[in-house]
PLY file of the C-alpha trace (Angstrom):
ply
format ascii 1.0
element vertex 406
property float x
property float y
property float z
element edge 405
property int vertex1
property int vertex2
end_header
118.91 142.12 103.78
121.74 141.34 101.21
123.62 144.41 100.06
125.82 144.58 97.01
128.83 146.78 97.30
132.10 147.97 95.49
134.97 149.07 97.52
138.70 149.90 97.49
141.08 148.28 100.07
144.15 149.66 101.66
146.39 148.60 98.62
144.29 150.28 96.26
142.53 147.07 94.69
138.66 147.24 93.71
136.75 144.58 95.46
133.09 143.74 94.37
131.12 141.56 96.66
127.90 141.46 98.87
127.43 141.54 102.64
124.49 140.93 104.96
123.26 143.96 107.13
120.21 145.64 108.39
120.51 148.48 105.95
122.84 150.48 103.81
124.27 152.32 106.59
125.02 149.24 108.79
126.66 147.67 105.37
128.90 150.81 105.12
129.81 150.52 108.81
130.93 146.96 108.49
132.87 147.64 105.40
134.76 150.68 107.06
135.61 148.36 110.03
137.27 146.15 107.60
139.53 148.97 106.32
137.51 149.33 103.00
136.67 152.63 101.38
132.96 152.13 99.87
132.48 153.63 96.65
128.99 151.74 96.02
126.18 149.92 98.07
123.08 148.66 96.75
120.43 146.52 98.29
119.35 143.49 96.09
116.36 141.34 96.21
118.14 138.02 95.92
121.66 136.47 95.57
121.07 135.65 92.07
120.84 139.42 91.27
124.06 139.97 93.28
125.89 137.40 91.25
124.73 138.51 88.09
125.83 142.30 88.93
129.12 141.16 90.09
129.66 139.10 87.00
128.92 142.10 84.96
131.18 144.46 86.91
134.04 141.96 86.83
133.63 141.64 83.01
134.00 145.35 82.56
132.50 145.47 79.15
134.53 146.81 76.24
137.57 149.31 76.68
138.06 152.64 75.28
141.57 153.78 74.13
142.89 156.91 75.52
142.23 158.85 72.42
138.69 157.88 72.25
138.17 158.32 76.01
139.55 161.75 75.73
137.42 162.66 72.89
134.32 161.29 74.57
135.06 163.03 77.87
135.47 166.50 76.11
132.54 166.01 73.86
130.33 165.17 76.79
131.51 168.16 78.62
130.86 170.37 75.66
127.29 168.83 75.23
126.40 169.32 78.70
127.68 172.75 78.80
125.51 173.54 75.64
122.43 172.47 77.54
121.99 168.91 76.51
120.94 166.16 78.99
123.37 163.23 79.80
121.28 160.72 78.14
120.89 162.41 74.86
124.48 163.61 74.90
125.74 159.98 75.41
123.42 158.86 72.74
124.76 161.36 70.42
128.31 160.42 71.26
127.43 156.56 70.68
126.22 157.41 67.19
129.86 159.04 66.32
131.63 155.94 67.65
133.55 154.20 64.67
134.02 150.78 66.29
130.81 148.90 67.25
132.38 147.80 70.39
132.78 151.45 71.33
129.30 152.34 70.33
128.02 149.28 72.42
129.78 150.57 75.63
128.28 153.96 75.21
124.85 152.36 74.64
125.25 150.26 77.70
125.86 153.73 79.71
122.70 154.92 78.41
120.63 151.96 79.30
122.03 152.10 83.02
121.04 155.81 83.19
117.70 155.10 81.81
117.37 152.48 84.53
117.70 155.26 87.03
121.37 154.62 88.01
123.82 157.53 88.62
126.35 158.28 86.24
129.22 157.38 88.43
127.70 153.83 89.24
127.14 153.36 85.50
130.61 154.13 84.85
131.68 151.64 87.62
130.01 148.77 85.48
133.36 149.43 83.14
136.38 149.45 85.25
138.57 148.55 82.23
137.81 152.01 80.89
136.73 153.97 83.81
139.12 153.69 86.66
138.22 154.56 90.47
139.65 158.15 90.23
137.62 158.84 86.90
134.38 157.63 88.68
135.29 159.16 91.94
135.39 162.62 90.12
132.18 162.17 88.20
130.52 161.13 91.69
131.80 164.32 93.16
130.44 166.27 90.11
126.96 164.90 90.57
127.07 165.47 94.28
127.94 169.23 93.92
125.86 169.84 90.78
129.25 170.52 88.81
129.41 167.41 86.64
130.17 169.57 83.71
133.32 171.34 85.43
134.52 167.81 86.57
134.18 166.32 83.11
136.40 169.27 81.82
138.97 168.48 84.48
138.81 164.78 83.58
139.17 165.66 79.90
142.61 167.39 80.83
143.81 164.57 83.10
143.11 162.07 80.27
144.37 164.25 77.38
147.48 164.86 79.44
148.16 161.07 79.77
147.52 160.52 76.15
149.83 163.52 75.33
152.72 161.99 77.45
152.36 158.51 76.03
152.53 159.96 72.33
155.61 161.87 73.37
157.45 159.00 74.81
156.26 156.55 71.94
157.58 159.31 69.41
160.83 159.69 71.42
161.57 156.01 71.34
160.90 155.51 67.66
164.08 156.64 66.35
166.27 154.74 68.92
164.02 151.69 68.30
164.90 151.91 64.46
168.63 152.13 65.28
168.53 149.26 67.54
166.64 147.17 64.85
169.24 148.21 62.24
172.19 147.53 64.69
170.83 144.01 65.47
170.21 143.43 61.91
173.79 144.16 60.68
175.35 142.32 63.40
173.43 139.14 63.08
174.22 139.26 59.04
177.87 139.73 60.08
178.04 136.85 62.48
175.74 134.11 60.91
176.85 134.97 57.08
179.92 136.91 56.58
182.15 135.44 59.43
181.46 131.74 58.47
182.57 132.34 54.96
185.66 134.05 56.10
186.32 131.09 58.30
186.18 128.72 55.34
188.58 130.91 53.26
191.12 131.33 56.23
191.07 127.51 56.68
191.62 126.56 53.02
194.45 129.15 52.82
196.00 128.18 56.02
196.32 131.58 57.13
197.70 132.32 60.59
195.09 134.67 62.26
195.66 136.81 65.20
193.84 136.14 68.50
191.00 138.64 68.16
190.31 137.03 64.56
190.43 133.47 66.19
187.95 134.64 68.78
185.59 136.16 66.29
185.58 132.99 64.06
185.04 130.57 67.06
182.20 132.84 68.06
180.54 132.90 64.78
180.83 129.06 64.44
179.32 128.60 67.93
176.42 130.82 67.07
175.93 128.66 64.06
175.54 125.58 66.06
173.45 126.80 68.84
171.15 129.06 66.93
167.95 126.68 67.78
168.85 127.36 71.57
168.96 131.01 71.01
165.79 131.12 69.27
164.08 129.06 72.01
165.63 131.42 74.70
164.14 134.33 72.86
160.71 132.78 72.82
160.91 131.86 76.55
161.98 135.71 77.19
158.90 136.81 75.14
156.63 134.42 77.00
158.04 135.61 80.27
157.53 139.28 79.23
153.89 138.54 78.45
153.44 136.81 81.74
154.89 139.81 83.56
152.63 142.25 81.95
149.45 140.56 82.75
150.21 138.81 86.09
149.92 140.76 89.43
153.44 139.39 90.54
155.03 140.48 87.22
153.44 143.91 87.20
154.57 144.46 90.59
158.20 143.47 89.65
158.15 145.62 86.56
157.17 148.50 88.53
159.90 148.10 91.12
162.58 147.38 88.63
161.74 150.44 86.38
162.92 152.88 88.94
166.24 151.16 89.42
167.32 151.43 85.56
169.74 154.27 85.21
168.37 157.44 83.50
165.21 155.44 82.46
164.39 155.06 86.28
164.48 158.80 86.94
162.19 159.51 84.03
159.79 156.89 85.05
159.81 158.30 88.71
159.19 161.84 87.38
156.19 160.79 85.24
154.57 158.84 87.97
155.08 161.63 90.33
153.39 164.05 87.90
150.45 161.59 87.50
150.09 161.23 91.23
150.16 164.95 91.78
147.74 165.65 89.22
145.23 162.88 90.34
145.51 164.01 93.95
144.96 167.81 93.07
141.88 167.05 91.11
140.33 164.82 93.62
140.88 167.42 96.37
139.62 170.15 94.37
136.58 168.10 93.62
135.86 168.01 97.47
136.89 164.40 97.76
138.13 163.65 101.25
141.92 163.26 101.89
141.90 159.69 103.12
139.49 158.52 100.03
142.01 160.76 97.80
144.98 158.72 98.96
143.15 155.40 98.57
142.00 156.27 95.13
145.40 157.69 93.89
147.10 154.54 95.33
145.68 152.63 92.17
147.74 154.92 89.83
150.87 152.88 90.41
152.35 149.69 91.92
155.92 151.13 92.78
156.62 150.43 96.31
158.43 153.74 96.71
155.23 155.54 95.93
153.21 153.00 97.93
155.48 154.05 100.88
154.74 157.70 99.91
151.08 157.04 100.41
151.49 155.26 103.68
153.50 158.24 104.86
150.72 160.78 103.65
148.05 158.79 105.42
149.95 158.58 108.63
150.62 162.22 108.81
146.94 163.07 107.85
145.38 160.66 110.39
148.01 162.01 113.34
147.14 165.69 112.38
150.46 166.46 110.62
150.98 168.23 107.23
150.74 166.22 104.08
153.79 167.92 103.01
155.80 166.25 105.79
155.42 162.98 104.25
156.60 164.16 100.83
159.56 165.80 102.50
160.63 162.61 103.98
160.11 160.71 100.87
162.92 160.56 98.16
160.62 160.76 95.13
159.79 164.52 95.36
161.92 167.45 94.75
162.52 169.95 97.64
160.69 172.65 95.36
157.56 170.65 95.03
157.40 169.91 98.77
157.58 173.59 99.54
154.94 174.38 97.03
152.63 171.68 98.56
153.45 173.26 101.93
152.54 176.64 100.86
149.25 175.32 99.41
148.36 173.78 102.92
149.04 177.16 104.46
146.86 179.08 102.03
144.05 176.56 101.86
144.67 175.74 98.27
146.29 172.40 98.62
144.47 171.07 95.42
145.58 173.96 93.30
149.13 173.70 94.65
149.35 170.15 93.77
148.08 170.76 90.15
150.70 173.47 89.83
153.28 170.97 90.98
151.99 168.57 88.35
152.53 171.19 85.60
156.16 171.75 86.87
156.79 168.12 86.82
155.30 167.77 83.26
157.64 170.50 81.96
160.58 168.89 83.54
159.56 165.48 82.12
159.54 166.96 78.66
163.09 168.19 78.97
164.18 164.98 80.74
162.63 162.79 77.80
164.41 164.96 75.17
167.78 164.87 77.04
167.41 161.11 77.48
166.66 160.30 73.89
169.63 162.58 72.83
171.94 160.47 75.04
170.58 157.27 73.90
170.87 157.93 70.33
174.72 158.61 70.09
175.24 155.66 72.49
173.54 153.36 70.12
175.48 154.85 67.16
178.79 154.45 68.88
178.16 150.80 69.84
177.01 150.03 66.38
179.98 151.68 65.05
182.49 149.76 67.46
181.04 146.42 66.93
180.71 146.60 63.10
184.13 148.27 62.98
185.68 145.66 65.27
184.41 142.74 63.18
185.60 144.39 59.86
189.12 144.88 61.36
189.21 141.52 62.73
188.37 139.93 59.44
190.40 142.38 57.01
193.78 142.14 59.07
194.68 138.59 58.04
193.72 139.62 54.38
196.23 142.45 54.52
199.02 139.90 55.53
198.13 137.67 52.76
198.40 140.58 50.21
201.82 141.77 51.76
203.02 138.14 51.52
202.01 137.83 47.90
203.81 141.11 46.94
0 1
1 2
2 3
3 4
4 5
5 6
6 7
7 8
8 9
9 10
10 11
11 12
12 13
13 14
14 15
15 16
16 17
17 18
18 19
19 20
20 21
21 22
22 23
23 24
24 25
25 26
26 27
27 28
28 29
29 30
30 31
31 32
32 33
33 34
34 35
35 36
36 37
37 38
38 39
39 40
40 41
41 42
42 43
43 44
44 45
45 46
46 47
47 48
48 49
49 50
50 51
51 52
52 53
53 54
54 55
55 56
56 57
57 58
58 59
59 60
60 61
61 62
62 63
63 64
64 65
65 66
66 67
67 68
68 69
69 70
70 71
71 72
72 73
73 74
74 75
75 76
76 77
77 78
78 79
79 80
80 81
81 82
82 83
83 84
84 85
85 86
86 87
87 88
88 89
89 90
90 91
91 92
92 93
93 94
94 95
95 96
96 97
97 98
98 99
99 100
100 101
101 102
102 103
103 104
104 105
105 106
106 107
107 108
108 109
109 110
110 111
111 112
112 113
113 114
114 115
115 116
116 117
117 118
118 119
119 120
120 121
121 122
122 123
123 124
124 125
125 126
126 127
127 128
128 129
129 130
130 131
131 132
132 133
133 134
134 135
135 136
136 137
137 138
138 139
139 140
140 141
141 142
142 143
143 144
144 145
145 146
146 147
147 148
148 149
149 150
150 151
151 152
152 153
153 154
154 155
155 156
156 157
157 158
158 159
159 160
160 161
161 162
162 163
163 164
164 165
165 166
166 167
167 168
168 169
169 170
170 171
171 172
172 173
173 174
174 175
175 176
176 177
177 178
178 179
179 180
180 181
181 182
182 183
183 184
184 185
185 186
186 187
187 188
188 189
189 190
190 191
191 192
192 193
193 194
194 195
195 196
196 197
197 198
198 199
199 200
200 201
201 202
202 203
203 204
204 205
205 206
206 207
207 208
208 209
209 210
210 211
211 212
212 213
213 214
214 215
215 216
216 217
217 218
218 219
219 220
220 221
221 222
222 223
223 224
224 225
225 226
226 227
227 228
228 229
229 230
230 231
231 232
232 233
233 234
234 235
235 236
236 237
237 238
238 239
239 240
240 241
241 242
242 243
243 244
244 245
245 246
246 247
247 248
248 249
249 250
250 251
251 252
252 253
253 254
254 255
255 256
256 257
257 258
258 259
259 260
260 261
261 262
262 263
263 264
264 265
265 266
266 267
267 268
268 269
269 270
270 271
271 272
272 273
273 274
274 275
275 276
276 277
277 278
278 279
279 280
280 281
281 282
282 283
283 284
284 285
285 286
286 287
287 288
288 289
289 290
290 291
291 292
292 293
293 294
294 295
295 296
296 297
297 298
298 299
299 300
300 301
301 302
302 303
303 304
304 305
305 306
306 307
307 308
308 309
309 310
310 311
311 312
312 313
313 314
314 315
315 316
316 317
317 318
318 319
319 320
320 321
321 322
322 323
323 324
324 325
325 326
326 327
327 328
328 329
329 330
330 331
331 332
332 333
333 334
334 335
335 336
336 337
337 338
338 339
339 340
340 341
341 342
342 343
343 344
344 345
345 346
346 347
347 348
348 349
349 350
350 351
351 352
352 353
353 354
354 355
355 356
356 357
357 358
358 359
359 360
360 361
361 362
362 363
363 364
364 365
365 366
366 367
367 368
368 369
369 370
370 371
371 372
372 373
373 374
374 375
375 376
376 377
377 378
378 379
379 380
380 381
381 382
382 383
383 384
384 385
385 386
386 387
387 388
388 389
389 390
390 391
391 392
392 393
393 394
394 395
395 396
396 397
397 398
398 399
399 400
400 401
401 402
402 403
403 404
404 405
């Protein structure tokens, strides 16, 4: 028989395909031998059905923004707790969606449930919105009969991610305005003011100091090569877009972010909080340790954290403590490692990781505030030095002209 499956490989990538096996159990065994963590298996009647299902899963349907996903998860949890069924609850949420694409996604979930599919499998049909961690927690809730509680936890995870994103965007708003103003002022000086002073000094035959000569030469050079500058900027924009969408570019960005002074530390702390929270919720949802590691790998592409996951997996399979891998890694503070160690001793590993995630989030809030307080004066100082330097270089020869006339 042909069995369609969805699985996660050792690098955290989701793979959707089919395999020929005697039954579902044989298919799972084959996939495990290939090093895959199976999240779904389903026998199909023909290969055309397999292809259709894989194409639908790969397309992933629409995508819900974090704000809408947070509201949807919390509303669904509230409706289930009040006694509503899953299908009526999703139908009610669908009617509240403001965008047709969002409502269509919710309606597709309703149709999947009405066809008899488990809720977790229905969510897997939309991987752009519901990542493997989300679906794994829902699957654990369905299996244990605690779907409402799992949705409440998911609402907290998604809400926390949205809050962190809003905090970062809010913190970057003022520096972005300063950088924009600084760039505009410098461009006006170099492209419009400096050339006019150059013409005036040439007509008057003024002897200019070296710094003024260099500034006038720099302004004239910019006037002659501005098409090349514009072309270079366009290439940079294209390269950035490629880096954002390509796997190689995403990997490079993930690695380079952690090496930037100040920003790298903040990025590392944000990823660490996300990893700890994800692992904590998965462990408390009774998901196996190895499955938890495989799913959490997808939360980041950073090689440092991938090395951490490799270390955790090695410690777990060899019978050592998970905290040992965190202690060997450079991404976790000693206090967090000790808290994880204590959680292992007390049998409350999931709760300890969630506690560590809350601690990391508090540190991140302070670090974001401190980083922005450092960046803002740096931008102002650079702007003042540049504008003041240009003004001095241009007005010193004018002072000499005025003194000569007197």
